[in-house]
C-alpha positions as CSV (number, residue, x, y, z in Angstrom):
1,M,-10.7,-30.0,-12.8
2,E,-12.9,-30.5,-9.6
3,R,-12.6,-26.8,-8.1
4,A,-13.6,-26.3,-4.6
5,K,-16.3,-24.2,-3.5
6,L,-15.8,-20.5,-1.9
7,I,-18.4,-18.0,-0.8
8,W,-16.4,-14.2,-2.0
9,F,-16.7,-11.2,0.5
10,D,-15.0,-8.7,-1.0
11,M,-13.6,-6.1,1.8
12,T,-11.6,-4.3,-0.5
13,I,-11.9,-0.1,-0.8
14,T,-9.9,0.5,-4.0
15,T,-9.8,-3.1,-5.8
16,C,-13.4,-5.1,-6.9
17,H,-13.9,-9.0,-7.2
18,G,-14.1,-8.3,-11.0
19,E,-10.6,-7.7,-11.0
20,L,-9.6,-11.4,-10.3
21,G,-7.6,-13.1,-12.7
22,Q,-9.0,-16.4,-14.8
23,H,-6.4,-18.4,-13.1
24,F,-8.4,-17.5,-9.5
25,R,-11.6,-18.5,-11.4
26,D,-10.0,-21.8,-12.6
27,H,-9.0,-22.7,-9.7
28,F,-12.5,-22.1,-7.2
29,D,-16.0,-22.3,-7.8
30,I,-16.7,-18.5,-6.3
31,R,-20.0,-17.4,-6.0
32,Y,-19.9,-13.6,-3.9
33,S,-21.9,-12.7,-1.2
34,P,-24.0,-9.3,-0.7
35,Y,-23.3,-9.3,3.1
36,S,-19.9,-7.8,3.3
37,S,-20.8,-6.1,6.6
38,H,-22.4,-9.2,8.3
39,P,-21.0,-12.4,6.9
40,E,-22.7,-14.1,9.7
41,D,-26.0,-13.2,7.9
42,E,-25.2,-15.5,4.6
43,P,-28.1,-17.4,4.3
44,E,-26.1,-20.1,2.4
45,L,-23.1,-20.9,4.6
46,E,-22.8,-24.4,4.6
47,S,-20.1,-27.4,5.5
48,G,-19.5,-27.8,1.6
49,A,-17.9,-24.5,0.8
50,A,-15.2,-22.4,2.0
51,L,-15.3,-18.4,2.8
52,C,-12.7,-16.3,1.5
53,F,-11.8,-12.5,3.0
54,E,-10.7,-10.3,0.5
55,F,-8.4,-7.2,1.5
56,D,-6.8,-4.6,-0.2
57,F,-5.3,-2.8,3.1
58,P,-7.0,-4.3,6.2
59,D,-7.9,-2.5,9.4
60,R,-9.4,-3.5,12.6
61,P,-13.1,-3.2,11.7
62,G,-12.1,-5.4,8.7
63,L,-10.7,-7.9,10.5
64,S,-12.9,-7.8,12.9
65,I,-15.9,-9.2,11.0
66,L,-13.8,-11.7,9.8
67,C,-13.1,-13.0,13.4
68,R,-16.7,-12.7,14.5
69,T,-17.9,-15.0,11.5
70,K,-15.0,-17.6,12.4
71,A,-16.5,-17.6,15.9
72,A,-20.2,-18.2,14.1
73,Y,-18.9,-20.7,12.6
74,P,-15.6,-22.4,13.9
75,H,-15.7,-25.2,11.5
76,I,-16.2,-23.2,8.2
77,P,-12.7,-22.8,6.1
78,V,-11.6,-19.5,6.4
79,L,-9.2,-17.7,3.7
80,M,-8.0,-15.0,3.5
81,L,-6.8,-12.7,0.6
82,T,-4.8,-9.1,0.8
83,T,-2.7,-6.8,-1.1
84,Q,-0.3,-6.1,1.7
85,H,2.2,-8.1,2.6
86,S,2.9,-8.5,6.8
87,E,4.6,-11.1,8.6
88,Q,2.4,-10.0,11.6
89,L,-0.7,-9.9,9.7
90,A,0.0,-13.4,8.4
91,V,1.0,-14.5,11.9
92,W,-2.5,-13.1,13.2
93,A,-4.4,-14.5,10.7
94,Y,-3.3,-18.5,11.0
95,R,-3.2,-18.4,15.1
96,N,-7.1,-16.9,14.5
97,R,-7.7,-20.1,12.4
98,V,-7.4,-19.1,8.9
99,L,-7.1,-21.5,6.4
100,D,-4.6,-19.9,4.3
101,F,-2.7,-16.6,3.6
102,L,-2.9,-15.1,0.2
103,V,-0.7,-12.3,-0.9
104,R,-1.5,-10.3,-4.2
105,P,-0.5,-11.2,-6.7
106,V,-0.9,-15.0,-6.0
107,S,1.4,-17.4,-7.6
108,E,-0.1,-20.7,-9.2
109,E,1.5,-22.9,-6.8
110,D,-0.1,-21.4,-3.8
111,L,-3.4,-21.6,-6.0
112,S,-3.4,-25.2,-6.7
113,R,-2.5,-25.9,-3.3
114,C,-5.1,-23.8,-1.1
115,R,-7.3,-25.7,-4.1
116,K,-6.0,-28.8,-3.0
117,L,-6.3,-28.2,0.3
118,L,-10.0,-27.3,0.0
119,L,-10.9,-30.3,-1.7
120,S,-9.6,-32.4,0.7
121,I,-12.0,-30.8,3.8
122,Q,-14.8,-30.2,1.1
123,N,-14.7,-34.0,0.3
124,S,-14.4,-35.5,4.2
125,D,-17.3,-36.8,5.0
126,S,-19.4,-34.8,6.5
127,R,-21.4,-37.0,9.0
128,Q,-17.9,-37.2,11.1
129,P,-18.9,-35.3,14.4
130,N,-17.9,-31.8,15.2
131,R,-14.9,-31.5,17.5
132,P,-14.3,-29.0,20.1
133,M,-12.4,-25.6,18.4
134,I,-9.4,-24.2,21.6
135,D,-10.0,-20.8,21.0
136,R,-6.4,-19.4,20.5
137,R,-7.3,-15.6,19.3
138,T,-4.8,-13.3,19.6
139,Q,-5.0,-9.3,19.2
140,L,-4.4,-7.4,16.2
141,P,-0.8,-6.1,15.1
142,T,0.0,-2.8,15.9
143,E,0.5,-1.8,12.6
144,I,-3.1,-2.6,11.7
145,P,-5.0,0.8,11.6
146,V,-8.1,1.8,13.5
147,G,-10.0,2.4,10.3
148,Q,-8.6,3.2,6.6
149,R,-9.3,6.9,4.7
150,V,-10.9,5.6,1.8
151,Q,-9.9,8.7,-0.4
152,S,-6.3,8.5,0.7
153,I,-6.5,4.8,-0.2
154,R,-7.3,5.6,-3.6
155,M,-5.0,8.2,-4.5
156,A,-1.6,6.1,-2.9
157,P,-1.2,5.2,-6.7
158,A,-0.4,8.6,-7.7
159,L,1.8,9.6,-4.6
160,R,3.7,6.3,-5.3
161,F,4.2,6.8,-8.7
162,V,5.5,10.8,-8.8
163,Q,8.0,9.7,-6.1
164,K,9.4,7.4,-8.9
165,N,8.8,9.2,-11.9
166,F,9.5,12.5,-10.7
167,R,12.1,13.2,-12.9
168,R,9.9,13.1,-15.9
169,K,7.4,14.5,-17.1
170,I,3.9,13.6,-15.5
171,R,0.4,13.8,-16.8
172,N,-2.5,14.2,-14.6
173,A,-4.3,11.7,-17.5
174,D,-2.2,8.8,-17.0
175,V,-2.0,9.4,-12.9
176,A,-5.7,9.2,-13.2
177,Q,-5.9,6.0,-15.6
178,I,-3.2,4.4,-12.8
179,C,-5.9,4.9,-10.1
180,G,-8.5,4.0,-12.6
181,M,-10.4,7.3,-12.3
182,S,-11.0,9.9,-15.1
183,A,-8.8,13.1,-15.2
184,F,-11.9,15.0,-14.1
185,H,-12.5,12.7,-10.9
186,F,-9.0,12.1,-9.9
187,S,-8.2,16.3,-9.9
188,H,-11.5,16.4,-8.1
189,E,-10.6,14.0,-5.6
190,F,-6.8,14.6,-5.3
191,T,-8.1,18.2,-4.2
192,G,-10.4,17.2,-1.8
193,T,-8.0,14.7,0.1
194,Y,-4.9,16.6,0.3
195,D,-6.4,20.5,-0.4
196,L,-3.6,21.1,-2.8
197,T,-3.9,20.3,-6.6
198,F,-2.2,17.5,-8.4
199,Q,0.7,19.0,-10.4
200,E,1.6,21.6,-6.8
201,F,2.1,18.1,-5.1
202,V,4.6,17.1,-8.3
203,L,6.4,20.5,-7.8
204,R,6.5,20.4,-3.8
205,F,8.3,16.6,-3.9
206,R,10.8,17.9,-6.9
207,I,11.5,20.7,-4.6
208,F,12.4,18.2,-1.6
209,E,14.2,16.2,-4.1
210,A,16.0,19.4,-5.1
211,C,17.1,20.0,-1.6
212,K,18.7,16.7,-1.0
213,E,20.5,16.9,-4.3
214,L,21.9,20.6,-3.1
215,S,23.1,19.0,0.0
216,H,26.4,17.5,-1.9
217,P,28.8,20.0,-2.4
218,N,29.6,22.1,-5.5
219,V,26.7,20.9,-7.0
220,P,26.1,23.0,-10.0
221,V,22.1,24.5,-9.3
222,A,21.0,24.2,-13.1
223,N,21.8,20.7,-12.9
224,V,20.1,19.7,-9.8
225,A,17.0,21.7,-11.8
226,F,17.5,19.5,-15.0
227,S,17.6,16.3,-12.6
228,V,14.1,16.8,-10.8
229,G,12.0,17.4,-13.8
230,F,12.4,21.0,-14.6
231,N,13.7,22.0,-18.2
232,D,14.3,25.4,-17.3
233,P,16.8,26.3,-14.3
234,S,15.2,30.0,-13.7
235,Y,12.1,28.9,-13.4
236,F,13.2,26.1,-11.1
237,A,15.2,28.6,-9.1
238,R,11.6,31.2,-9.0
239,V,9.2,28.1,-7.6
240,F,12.5,27.0,-5.2
241,R,12.3,30.5,-3.7
242,R,8.6,30.3,-3.5
243,Y,8.6,27.2,-1.5
244,I,11.6,27.3,0.0
245,D,12.1,31.5,0.9
246,L,15.7,31.0,-0.3
247,S,17.3,30.5,-3.3
248,P,19.5,27.2,-4.6
249,S,22.6,28.6,-3.9
250,E,21.4,30.7,-0.4
251,F,20.3,27.0,0.6
252,C,23.0,25.6,0.2
253,E,25.0,28.2,2.0
254,Q,23.2,27.4,4.9
255,V,23.1,23.2,4.6
256,A,26.9,23.6,4.8
257,V,26.7,25.7,7.7
258,G,23.8,24.1,9.6
259,G,23.9,20.6,8.1
260,M,21.6,18.7,6.4
261,A,19.6,16.5,9.1
262,S,17.7,19.0,10.8
263,R,17.2,20.8,7.6
264,M,15.6,18.2,5.7
265,S,13.2,17.9,8.7
266,E,12.2,21.6,8.1
267,I,11.7,21.0,4.4
268,A,9.6,18.8,5.0
269,K,7.1,20.4,7.2
270,I,7.5,23.5,5.0
271,L,6.6,21.6,1.7
272,D,3.5,19.3,4.0
273,L,3.6,16.5,1.5
274,P,0.9,14.3,2.1
275,D,1.4,10.6,3.7
276,F,5.3,11.7,3.2
277,D,7.7,10.3,5.6
278,S,10.2,12.0,6.0
279,D,11.9,10.3,8.9
280,R,12.1,7.3,7.1
281,L,13.1,9.4,4.1
282,E,16.7,10.8,6.0
283,R,17.2,7.2,7.6
284,R,17.4,6.0,4.1
285,R,19.9,8.1,2.7
286,N,22.0,8.1,5.6
287,G,21.7,4.6,5.7
288,N,22.7,5.2,2.0
289,R,25.8,7.6,3.0
290,R,27.2,4.9,5.2
291,D,27.0,2.3,2.5
292,D,29.0,4.2,0.1
293,A,31.9,4.7,2.7
294,N,31.9,1.6,4.0
295,Q,32.6,1.0,-0.3
296,Q,35.1,3.4,-0.1
297,S,37.0,2.6,2.6
298,N,37.0,-1.1,1.4
299,S,38.5,-0.5,-1.5
300,A,41.2,1.9,-0.3
């Protein structure tokens, strides 16, 4: 199988090109370049090879490097591979003359289509005169951050894991493996990033989820304790009071009087959960309530 030639620029923070699947290498003849900060200095840029910029979560400096390289070599095809699925980012890429925008995990169909497209370009007559390129560069999407906090990005899988698995036992070693670190390195980096231990974060997140469950009337406190991952209701009550300065029962009484929305916003600030968008979760919770109400009215 004929393979398209690619010069690969690794712009990732949390991944590396060694993690590319074999199916990707089956489609492309890949040569990795050390010139990630200044790709335009790559000594072997040639018309017979395309460029691929691999991102995990693109930021403005990284995308500016892609634009600068495309401006310096407008006739060389450029691919963009990213972990971030964003319609605005894809539109920006195509408007800035990126040949193909690929999102992990890349399907075999997309890889095959991209290979055929590059081969058709690379096998074309290189003696054809270069045509002038129209400058259609557009501004970066507002959702693209100015820069990346490397530590926060590395910890993102740990935060997501807790949000999905807080009801069961969570061990540092298991989450460290998900983040690609040793248990010691993970614990040290998490504490350095968020100024609290990982297990402290787990406790805070469980208490936040407990507050949401305690908003329902007449819910037994013991049931809530077990539901959010505590094996001992007495221990749950002590931890709850430590953070909220109220017993679970007292919290239920205040919610009944003052309403839940304002109370949860306050709880989120008290717990100071890292990278925690309480407003988004509150909107989703209210949306779920509206859906339940609509279902009940329809059934009635």
